[in-house]
NUVEXLUM-795012 format. One record per residue (C-alpha): x, y, z; residue number from 1. Coordinates in steps of 0.1 Angstrom, whole numbers, plus 2048, in hexadecimal, padded with zeros to 3 digits. Layout:
<sites>
SITE   east   north    up   num
SITE      X       Y     Z   NUM
...
</sites>
This chain:
<sites>
SITE   east   north    up   num
SITE    CD3     23F   3C6     1
SITE    CE5     260   3C6     2
SITE    D01     254   3B0     3
SITE    CE7     24A   395     4
SITE    CE1     270   38E     5
SITE    D00     281   399     6
SITE    D1A     26C   386     7
SITE    D0A     271   363     8
SITE    D09     297   36A     9
SITE    D2E     298   375    10
SITE    D39     284   357    11
SITE    D25     29A   33F    12
SITE    D33     2BA   34F    13
SITE    D57     2AE   34C    14
SITE    D52     2A4   327    15
SITE    D41     2C5   31E    16
SITE    D5C     2DA   330    17
SITE    D78     2C8   31F    18
SITE    D67     2CA   2FD    19
SITE    D5F     2EF   301    20
SITE    D83     2F7   30B    21
SITE    D91     2E4   2EE    22
SITE    D7A     2F4   2D5    23
SITE    D81     317   2E2    24
SITE    DA7     311   2E1    25
SITE    DA5     302   2BE    26
SITE    D8D     31C   2B0    27
SITE    D9B     33C   2BF    28
SITE    DBF     32F   2BE    29
SITE    DC2     338   29A    30
SITE    DB8     35C   29F    31
SITE    DC6     364   2C1    32
SITE    DE3     356   2D6    33
SITE    DDB     335   2E5    34
SITE    DDF     341   309    35
SITE    DC3     35A   302    36
SITE    DAD     33E   2F3    37
SITE    DB5     328   311    38
SITE    DAA     344   329    39
SITE    D8A     349   315    40
SITE    D82     324   317    41
SITE    D8A     322   33C    42
SITE    D74     340   342    43
SITE    D56     330   331    44
SITE    D5C     30F   344    45
SITE    D64     321   364    46
SITE    D45     336   364    47
SITE    D30     318   35B    48
SITE    D40     304   378    49
SITE    D3E     321   391    50
SITE    D18     326   38C    51
SITE    D13     301   38E    52
SITE    D26     2FF   3AF    53
SITE    D12     31C   3BD    54
SITE    CF1     30C   3B2    55
SITE    CFB     2EC   3C3    56
SITE    D03     2FF   3E3    57
SITE    CE1     310   3E3    58
SITE    CD0     2EF   3DC    59
SITE    CE2     2DF   3FA    60
SITE    CD4     2FC   410    61
SITE    CB1     2F6   402    62
SITE    CB2     317   3EF    63
SITE    CB0     322   3CB    64
SITE    CBB     342   3B8    65
SITE    CAC     349   396    66
SITE    CC8     362   38D    67
SITE    CE3     348   393    68
SITE    CD0     32E   37F    69
SITE    CCC     347   362    70
SITE    CF1     34E   363    71
SITE    CFA     329   362    72
SITE    CE3     322   345    73
SITE    CF2     341   333    74
SITE    D15     331   336    75
SITE    D06     310   32A    76
SITE    CF7     321   30B    77
SITE    D18     334   305    78
SITE    D2C     313   305    79
SITE    D12     303   2EE    80
SITE    D13     322   2D7    81
SITE    D39     320   2D5    82
SITE    D37     2FC   2CB    83
SITE    D1C     302   2B1    84
SITE    D30     320   2A2    85
SITE    D4F     30B   2A0    86
SITE    D3B     2EE   290    87
SITE    D2D     306   276    88
SITE    D4F     315   26D    89
SITE    D63     2F5   26E    90
SITE    D6E     2E8   24C    91
SITE    D6F     2C4   256    92
SITE    D58     2AF   26C    93
SITE    D3F     2CB   270    94
SITE    D24     2B2   277    95
SITE    D37     2A1   292    96
SITE    D3E     2C1   2A4    97
SITE    D1A     2CC   2A0    98
SITE    D0E     2AB   2AF    99
SITE    D21     2B1   2D0   100
SITE    D17     2D5   2D3   101
SITE    CFA     2CD   2EA   102
SITE    D11     2BE   306   103
SITE    D13     2DD   31C   104
SITE    CED     2E0   31C   105
SITE    CEA     2BB   323   106
SITE    D01     2BD   341   107
SITE    CED     2DA   34E   108
SITE    CCD     2C6   34A   109
SITE    CDC     2A8   35C   110
SITE    CE4     2BE   37A   111
SITE    CC1     2CB   379   112
SITE    CB4     2A7   37A   113
SITE    CCB     29F   397   114
SITE    CBE     2BE   3AA   115
SITE    C9B     2B3   3A5   116
SITE    CA4     290   3B2   117
SITE    CB3     29F   3D1   118
SITE    C94     2B4   3D8   119
SITE    C7E     295   3D6   120
SITE    C95     27C   3E7   121
SITE    C88     26A   405   122
SITE    C99     258   422   123
SITE    C99     232   423   124
SITE    C81     233   441   125
SITE    C68     247   42D   126
SITE    C6C     230   40F   127
SITE    C66     212   425   128
SITE    C47     222   433   129
SITE    C3A     22A   411   130
SITE    C40     207   405   131
SITE    C2E     1F9   424   132
SITE    C10     210   41D   133
SITE    C0F     205   3F9   134
SITE    C11     1E0   402   135
SITE    BF6     1E4   41C   136
SITE    BDF     1F5   403   137
SITE    BE6     1D9   3EA   138
SITE    BDE     1BF   404   139
SITE    BBE     1D0   40E   140
SITE    BB3     1D3   3E9   141
SITE    BBB     1AE   3E3   142
SITE    BA7     1A3   402   143
SITE    B8A     1B9   3F8   144
SITE    B8A     1AA   3D5   145
SITE    B8B     187   3E3   146
SITE    B6F     18F   3FB   147
SITE    B59     19D   3DE   148
SITE    B60     17E   3C9   149
SITE    B57     167   3E5   150
SITE    B37     17A   3ED   151
SITE    B2D     17A   3C8   152
SITE    B34     155   3C5   153
SITE    B1F     14E   3E5   154
SITE    B02     164   3D8   155
SITE    B03     152   3B7   156
SITE    B02     130   3C8   157
SITE    AE4     13C   3DE   158
SITE    AD1     14A   3C1   159
SITE    AD7     129   3AD   160
SITE    ACA     115   3CA   161
SITE    AAB     12B   3CF   162
SITE    AA4     12A   3AA   163
SITE    AA6     104   3A9   164
SITE    A90     101   3C8   165
SITE    A76     119   3B9   166
SITE    A76     105   399   167
SITE    A70     0E4   3AC   168
SITE    A54     0F4   3BF   169
SITE    A44     102   39F   170
SITE    A46     0DF   38F   171
SITE    A36     0CF   3AD   172
SITE    A1A     0EA   3AE   173
SITE    A15     0E5   389   174
SITE    A11     0BF   38D   175
SITE    9FA     0C4   3AB   176
SITE    9E5     0DD   398   177
SITE    9E2     0C6   37A   178
SITE    9D8     0A8   391   179
SITE    9BE     0BE   3A3   180
SITE    9B1     0CB   382   181
SITE    9AE     0A7   374   182
SITE    99C     09C   394   183
SITE    985     0BA   393   184
SITE    97D     0B3   36F   185
SITE    975     08F   378   186
SITE    95E     09B   394   187
SITE    94C     0B4   37E   188
SITE    947     099   363   189
SITE    938     082   37D   190
SITE    922     09D   38B   191
SITE    915     0A7   369   192
SITE    90D     083   35F   193
SITE    8E9     07A   364   194
SITE    8EE     057   371   195
SITE    90D     05D   386   196
SITE    8FE     07D   394   197
SITE    8DF     06B   39F   198
SITE    8F4     04F   3AF   199
SITE    90A     067   3C1   200
SITE    8EC     07B   3CE   201
SITE    8DC     05C   3DB   202
SITE    8FA     054   3F1   203
SITE    900     077   3FD   204
SITE    8DE     07E   40D   205
SITE    8BE     06C   415   206
SITE    8A7     068   3F8   207
SITE    884     074   3FF   208
SITE    866     074   3E7   209
SITE    867     092   3D0   210
SITE    888     09F   3DE   211
SITE    8A9     099   3CD   212
SITE    8C5     0AC   3DE   213
SITE    8E0     0B9   3C7   214
SITE    903     0AA   3CC   215
SITE    91C     0C7   3D0   216
SITE    940     0C7   3C5   217
SITE    959     0CC   3E1   218
SITE    967     0EF   3E5   219
SITE    988     0F4   3D3   220
SITE    998     115   3D3   221
SITE    9AC     12E   3E9   222
SITE    9A2     130   40C   223
SITE    9AA     14C   426   224
SITE    9B7     13E   447   225
SITE    9A6     14D   466   226
SITE    9BC     15E   480   227
SITE    9C2     14C   4A1   228
SITE    9B3     169   4B4   229
SITE    992     168   4A1   230
SITE    98F     143   4A7   231
SITE    996     148   4CC   232
SITE    97E     164   4CF   233
SITE    960     151   4C0   234
SITE    958     130   4D3   235
SITE    951     111   4BF   236
SITE    92C     10D   4B5   237
SITE    919     0EF   4C1   238
SITE    908     0D8   4A7   239
SITE    8E6     0E6   4B0   240
SITE    8F1     10A   4AC   241
SITE    904     102   48C   242
SITE    8E5     0F1   47E   243
SITE    8CF     10F   485   244
SITE    8E8     128   475   245
SITE    8ED     112   456   246
SITE    8C7     10E   452   247
SITE    8C1     133   455   248
SITE    8DB     13B   43B   249
SITE    8CF     11F   424   250
SITE    8AB     12A   425   251
SITE    8B2     14F   424   252
SITE    8AA     14F   3FF   253
SITE    892     13C   3E8   254
SITE    89C     124   3DA   255
SITE    8B3     118   3F6   256
SITE    8D8     120   3F3   257
SITE    8F1     106   3E8   258
SITE    90C     0FA   400   259
SITE    927     110   3F1   260
SITE    912     12F   3F3   261
SITE    907     127   416   262
SITE    92B     120   421   263
SITE    937     141   412   264
SITE    91C     155   424   265
SITE    922     141   444   266
SITE    947     14B   446   267
SITE    93F     16E   43A   268
SITE    928     173   457   269
SITE    946     16C   46E   270
SITE    93C     149   479   271
SITE    957     12E   47E   272
SITE    954     109   478   273
SITE    968     0EE   467   274
SITE    960     0E3   444   275
SITE    956     0C0   451   276
SITE    93E     0CE   46C   277
SITE    92F     0E7   454   278
SITE    929     0CC   439   279
SITE    91A     0B5   454   280
SITE    902     0D1   45F   281
SITE    8F8     0D7   43B   282
SITE    8EF     0B3   437   283
SITE    8DB     0B3   457   284
SITE    8C6     0D1   44E   285
SITE    8C3     0CA   429   286
</sites>
């Protein structure tokens, strides 16, 4: 991994130093003796290389010096400036020389990237630990997503089953209510008819001269169940006592109360008796 950043920086440094030295020798060789131009080129490259070496030494010690960094970048800009000046004064291939004038600065930037990589580099043990943590987090996230999908599917199935069961119950209740309504309508029609009403009255109670008891429809409607404690606290009434209570309630007003009114007042008074016994008591006293 280290070679991936250090090798490009070394290669770019070598190319820029050779190019800078060649340009200085060719450019200044025409005005001064070539040994002088060679010394100038080596000075620029040497200063650039010396500051780079010192920066690398400080980086290896975990330190940093802004003055050294500024001097190094100054040598880099000087080398780039020499290349740009040569490109602008060259009579031939000025564009080609100008295109490579950025190499000293590029080499400096590559060493900067390599230094940043060294400051952030981790050991193989740390990298393995990080990969393990990331993999564990991905596993937990996948398990959580699978659990949520399974719970959502289960809840959807449960809601579908409950909805279908509710629909079936509603259909049965609707059919039952329709059948009860039809039966009630039939009973009401029979009760309202003159001939059928007289016939039903004659079989539901004894016919006495001048008295024609009215045949009542059976009670159909919501009922409130009594609590077990109230039933236990009040003992069952005997037939004689039940007859007395029913007769008192029936004759409490004039004309006498109907069976449904008597039954409502009987239960409102707190008495307890089954529908069969209460209707039998009504027939006996009526």
